[in-house]
C-alpha positions as CSV (number, residue, x, y, z in Angstrom):
1,M,-13.1,25.9,-11.5
2,S,-10.4,24.3,-9.4
3,F,-9.6,20.5,-9.2
4,C,-11.1,20.5,-5.6
5,E,-14.3,22.1,-6.7
6,M,-14.7,19.8,-9.7
7,S,-13.9,16.8,-7.5
8,T,-16.5,17.9,-5.0
9,N,-19.2,18.2,-7.6
10,A,-18.4,14.8,-9.0
11,G,-18.3,13.2,-5.5
12,Q,-21.6,14.8,-4.5
13,K,-23.3,13.3,-7.6
14,I,-22.0,9.8,-6.7
15,R,-23.0,10.2,-3.1
16,E,-26.6,11.2,-4.1
17,S,-27.0,7.9,-5.9
18,L,-26.3,5.8,-2.8
19,T,-28.7,4.7,0.0
20,N,-28.5,2.9,3.3
21,I,-24.7,3.4,3.7
22,K,-23.5,3.2,7.3
23,G,-19.8,4.1,6.6
24,R,-18.3,7.5,6.3
25,L,-18.6,9.3,3.0
26,T,-16.3,12.3,2.3
27,V,-16.8,14.3,-0.8
28,G,-13.7,15.9,-2.3
29,A,-11.5,14.2,0.3
30,P,-7.9,15.6,0.5
31,L,-5.8,12.5,0.0
32,F,-2.5,14.1,0.7
33,R,-3.4,13.7,4.4
34,L,-3.5,9.9,3.9
35,S,-0.2,9.6,2.1
36,W,3.1,9.3,3.8
37,F,4.6,11.4,1.0
38,R,2.0,14.1,2.0
39,T,1.3,14.9,-1.6
40,G,-1.7,14.6,-4.0
41,G,-5.0,15.9,-5.0
42,P,-8.5,15.1,-3.8
43,A,-10.7,12.0,-4.2
44,D,-14.1,12.6,-5.7
45,L,-15.5,10.5,-2.9
46,L,-13.8,8.7,-0.1
47,F,-15.6,5.8,1.6
48,E,-14.7,4.2,4.9
49,P,-17.0,1.3,5.5
50,T,-18.2,0.1,9.0
51,D,-17.9,-3.6,8.2
52,E,-17.7,-6.2,5.5
53,K,-21.5,-6.1,4.9
54,D,-21.5,-2.3,4.6
55,L,-18.6,-2.5,2.0
56,A,-20.4,-5.2,0.0
57,G,-23.7,-3.2,0.0
58,F,-21.9,-0.1,-1.1
59,L,-20.2,-1.8,-4.0
60,R,-23.4,-3.5,-5.2
61,Q,-25.1,-0.1,-5.4
62,L,-22.2,1.8,-7.0
63,P,-22.7,2.3,-10.8
64,S,-20.4,0.0,-12.8
65,H,-18.8,2.9,-14.8
66,I,-17.5,4.6,-11.6
67,P,-13.9,3.5,-10.9
68,V,-12.9,2.3,-7.5
69,T,-9.4,2.6,-5.9
70,V,-8.4,1.0,-2.6
71,I,-5.8,2.4,-0.3
72,G,-4.5,1.5,3.1
73,V,-2.5,3.8,5.4
74,G,-0.7,5.4,2.4
75,S,2.7,4.0,3.3
76,N,3.6,2.8,-0.2
77,L,1.4,5.2,-2.2
78,L,1.9,8.2,-4.4
79,V,-1.3,10.2,-5.2
80,R,-1.0,12.4,-8.3
81,D,-1.6,16.1,-8.0
82,S,-4.9,16.2,-9.9
83,G,-6.5,13.7,-7.5
84,V,-8.4,10.4,-8.0
85,R,-11.6,10.1,-10.0
86,G,-14.5,8.0,-8.8
87,V,-14.4,6.4,-5.3
88,V,-11.5,5.7,-3.1
89,I,-12.1,3.1,-0.4
90,R,-10.1,3.0,2.8
91,L,-10.5,0.2,5.4
92,G,-10.0,2.0,8.7
93,R,-10.4,1.2,12.4
94,A,-13.5,-1.0,11.7
95,F,-11.1,-3.5,10.0
96,S,-8.2,-3.3,12.4
97,D,-9.2,-5.9,15.0
98,I,-6.6,-8.5,15.8
99,E,-7.1,-11.9,17.6
100,A,-4.1,-14.0,18.5
101,R,-4.5,-17.5,20.0
102,G,-2.5,-20.7,19.9
103,D,-0.4,-20.4,16.8
104,L,-3.0,-18.5,14.8
105,V,-3.6,-14.8,14.2
106,K,-6.8,-13.5,12.7
107,A,-6.9,-9.8,11.8
108,G,-8.9,-7.3,9.7
109,G,-7.6,-6.2,6.3
110,G,-7.1,-2.7,7.8
111,A,-4.9,-3.8,10.7
112,M,-1.3,-2.4,10.6
113,D,1.4,-5.0,9.9
114,A,3.4,-3.8,12.9
115,H,0.4,-4.1,15.2
116,V,-0.2,-7.7,14.0
117,A,3.5,-8.5,14.8
118,K,3.2,-7.0,18.3
119,A,-0.1,-8.9,19.0
120,A,1.5,-12.2,17.9
121,Q,4.5,-11.5,20.1
122,K,2.4,-10.9,23.2
123,A,0.5,-14.2,22.5
124,G,3.8,-16.1,22.1
125,I,3.4,-16.7,18.4
126,G,6.6,-16.6,16.4
127,G,7.3,-16.6,12.7
128,L,5.5,-13.3,12.1
129,E,8.3,-11.0,13.4
130,F,9.1,-9.8,9.8
131,L,5.8,-7.9,9.8
132,I,7.2,-5.4,12.2
133,G,9.4,-4.1,9.4
134,I,6.7,-3.7,6.8
135,P,4.8,-0.4,6.9
136,G,1.2,-0.6,5.8
137,T,-1.9,-2.7,6.4
138,L,-2.3,-6.5,6.4
139,G,-4.8,-6.5,3.5
140,G,-2.3,-4.6,1.3
141,A,0.5,-6.9,2.4
142,V,-1.5,-9.9,1.3
143,F,-2.5,-8.4,-2.0
144,M,1.1,-7.6,-2.9
145,N,2.7,-10.6,-1.1
146,A,4.8,-8.1,0.9
147,G,8.0,-9.4,2.4
148,A,11.1,-8.4,4.4
149,Y,14.0,-10.1,6.0
150,N,13.8,-13.3,3.9
151,Q,10.0,-13.9,4.6
152,E,6.8,-13.2,2.6
153,L,3.1,-13.2,3.5
154,R,2.7,-16.4,1.5
155,D,4.9,-18.2,4.1
156,C,2.3,-17.7,6.9
157,L,-1.0,-17.0,5.1
158,I,-3.6,-19.8,5.5
159,H,-6.9,-18.0,4.6
160,A,-8.4,-14.6,3.8
161,R,-11.7,-13.1,2.8
162,A,-12.3,-10.5,0.1
163,V,-15.1,-8.5,-1.5
164,D,-15.1,-7.9,-5.3
165,R,-16.2,-4.8,-7.3
166,L,-19.7,-6.2,-7.6
167,G,-20.0,-6.7,-3.8
168,A,-19.6,-10.5,-3.8
169,L,-17.7,-12.2,-1.0
170,H,-14.8,-14.6,-1.7
171,E,-13.1,-17.1,0.5
172,I,-9.4,-17.2,-0.4
173,D,-7.3,-20.4,-0.2
174,P,-3.8,-19.2,-1.0
175,T,-2.8,-22.5,-2.5
176,Q,-5.2,-21.7,-5.3
177,Y,-3.3,-18.6,-6.4
178,E,0.1,-17.9,-7.8
179,F,1.8,-16.0,-5.1
180,S,5.2,-14.8,-6.2
181,Y,7.6,-11.9,-5.6
182,R,5.5,-8.9,-4.7
183,S,2.4,-10.4,-6.3
184,S,-0.5,-12.6,-5.0
185,G,-2.2,-13.4,-8.3
186,L,-5.5,-12.2,-6.8
187,P,-8.0,-10.3,-9.0
188,E,-7.2,-6.6,-9.1
189,D,-10.7,-5.6,-8.0
190,W,-10.7,-7.7,-4.8
191,I,-10.6,-5.9,-1.4
192,I,-9.1,-8.0,1.4
193,T,-11.3,-7.7,4.5
194,S,-9.8,-10.3,6.9
195,V,-6.7,-12.5,7.1
196,N,-5.7,-15.7,9.0
197,L,-2.0,-16.3,9.6
198,K,-0.3,-19.3,11.1
199,G,2.9,-18.9,13.1
200,T,4.8,-21.1,15.6
201,I,4.6,-21.3,19.4
202,D,7.6,-19.5,20.9
203,E,8.8,-17.6,23.9
204,C,7.6,-14.0,24.1
205,A,11.1,-12.8,25.0
206,D,12.7,-14.5,22.0
207,I,10.1,-13.1,19.7
208,E,10.6,-9.6,21.1
209,K,14.4,-9.9,20.7
210,K,14.0,-10.8,17.0
211,M,11.6,-7.9,16.4
212,T,14.0,-5.5,18.1
213,Q,16.8,-6.6,15.9
214,I,14.7,-6.1,12.8
215,M,13.7,-2.6,13.9
216,A,17.4,-1.7,14.6
217,T,18.4,-3.0,11.2
218,R,15.6,-1.0,9.6
219,S,16.5,2.2,11.5
220,D,20.2,1.9,10.6
221,S,19.6,1.3,6.9
222,Q,16.4,3.2,5.9
223,P,15.3,6.9,6.1
224,I,12.9,6.4,9.0
225,G,11.0,9.5,10.1
226,T,11.0,11.1,6.7
227,R,8.2,11.7,4.1
228,T,8.8,8.7,2.0
229,G,6.9,5.9,0.4
230,G,9.0,2.9,1.4
231,S,10.8,0.8,-1.2
232,T,10.3,2.5,-4.5
233,F,11.2,-0.2,-7.0
234,K,10.9,-4.0,-7.0
235,N,14.2,-5.9,-7.0
236,P,14.7,-7.2,-10.5
237,D,15.2,-10.8,-11.5
238,P,18.8,-11.8,-10.3
239,L,19.5,-13.3,-13.7
240,V,18.8,-10.0,-15.4
241,S,20.5,-7.8,-12.8
242,N,23.5,-10.0,-12.2
243,D,22.3,-10.6,-8.6
244,R,22.1,-6.8,-7.8
245,S,19.2,-5.4,-5.9
246,A,17.4,-2.2,-6.9
247,W,19.3,0.0,-4.5
248,Q,22.7,-1.3,-5.8
249,L,21.7,-0.6,-9.4
250,I,20.5,2.9,-8.5
251,D,23.8,3.5,-6.7
252,E,25.9,2.2,-9.6
253,A,23.9,4.4,-12.0
254,G,25.1,7.4,-10.0
255,M,21.6,8.4,-8.8
256,R,22.1,8.4,-5.0
257,G,21.1,11.9,-3.8
258,A,19.6,12.9,-7.2
259,R,16.9,15.6,-6.9
260,V,13.9,17.0,-8.8
261,G,12.7,20.0,-6.9
262,D,12.2,19.0,-3.3
263,A,12.1,15.3,-4.1
264,Q,15.4,13.4,-3.5
265,V,16.8,9.9,-3.8
266,S,17.7,9.0,-0.3
267,E,21.4,9.3,0.6
268,K,20.9,6.6,3.2
269,H,19.1,4.0,1.1
270,C,18.8,4.9,-2.6
271,N,15.7,2.7,-3.2
272,F,13.8,5.3,-1.2
273,L,12.5,8.6,-2.5
274,I,12.0,11.5,0.0
275,N,9.8,14.6,0.0
276,H,11.8,17.2,1.8
277,G,8.6,19.2,2.4
278,H,7.5,21.0,-0.8
279,A,7.8,18.3,-3.5
280,S,4.7,17.8,-5.7
281,A,3.6,14.3,-6.6
282,K,4.9,15.1,-10.1
283,D,8.3,15.9,-8.8
284,I,8.5,12.5,-7.0
285,E,7.2,10.6,-10.0
286,D,9.5,12.5,-12.4
287,L,12.4,11.7,-10.1
288,G,11.5,8.0,-10.0
289,N,11.2,7.9,-13.8
290,L,14.6,9.7,-14.1
291,V,16.1,6.9,-11.9
292,R,14.5,4.2,-14.1
293,E,15.8,5.8,-17.3
294,S,19.3,6.2,-15.9
295,V,19.5,2.6,-14.7
296,L,18.2,1.3,-18.0
297,E,20.6,3.4,-20.0
298,K,23.7,2.8,-18.0
299,L,23.2,-0.8,-16.8
300,G,20.6,-2.2,-19.2
301,V,18.2,-3.2,-16.4
302,E,14.6,-2.1,-16.2
303,L,13.2,-1.2,-12.8
304,H,9.5,-1.5,-12.0
305,W,7.6,0.6,-9.5
306,E,6.8,-1.1,-6.2
307,I,5.1,2.1,-5.0
308,K,1.5,2.2,-6.1
309,I,0.8,5.4,-8.1
310,I,-2.9,6.5,-8.3
311,G,-4.7,9.4,-9.9
312,E,-4.8,11.6,-12.9
313,K,-1.8,13.0,-14.7
314,G,-2.0,16.6,-15.6
315,G,-5.4,18.3,-15.4
316,Y,-8.7,17.1,-14.1
317,H,-10.6,14.8,-16.4
318,D,-14.4,14.6,-16.1
319,N,-14.6,11.1,-17.7
320,A,-18.4,11.0,-17.6
321,L,-18.6,10.7,-13.8
322,L,-21.1,13.5,-13.7
């Protein structure tokens, strides 16, 4: 029996245990379609809720032994070839509304970062231009305290809402959590459903000019338009790396352009991995680990993944979901 067939069987069993769910349930969902790398196996069950209440009700019903994995638009995601056991939750269009007024922006956790930046610009709200350069959704950006161009989400976040694994709702005051580089300190099982950001009143034309500059810089320095997962590794502590960023360490270790199968370290920006078309998730992960080993061996610095890696290594594991 193939991975897809076993995933379908497991997903159907989970689906049969749920009632009064309004959102979309897809058994054996092909996750490669949702990953910018275009790799990966199926999810036993993919759930796309219609609203916060639907999400909470789903999680309250879901048996506690079934694992839950949350994804956004797959921009910073590597799905392993054997797929993902249990339930994958994706906040889609139902969580993508954006409202910009005064100096505040309220948006759903599934709203694209770039769309939030554009909505803020049209409303004359500055200070959020950096979001135009961050691929992905706002909920994911909050959870990992995403940042670019010397700004981070914690600089503008004033409030958020989340649902936990048991279906309970939480109001998030960011001052109560330890936001740091690429980390929010929020519990791992929380799903960000809505976000409130605060910017500054500014001229629309000035905001647009800043966003245009950011996009031009991004286009010049990053492999835009390729099958990639964004920044692969977090920048290490400057004291450990002698103030060198991840890409500089990778370059110094001689890994620019390195390949495993159809996976390659980008020649343009070597903190990006590229799928040239036929790379498996294993090829990409193996290449990333080869880069990490080389940097550690040659420069004595350990790199940590920024890309989120989900799913099973090797073959399918039943793990009692049936």
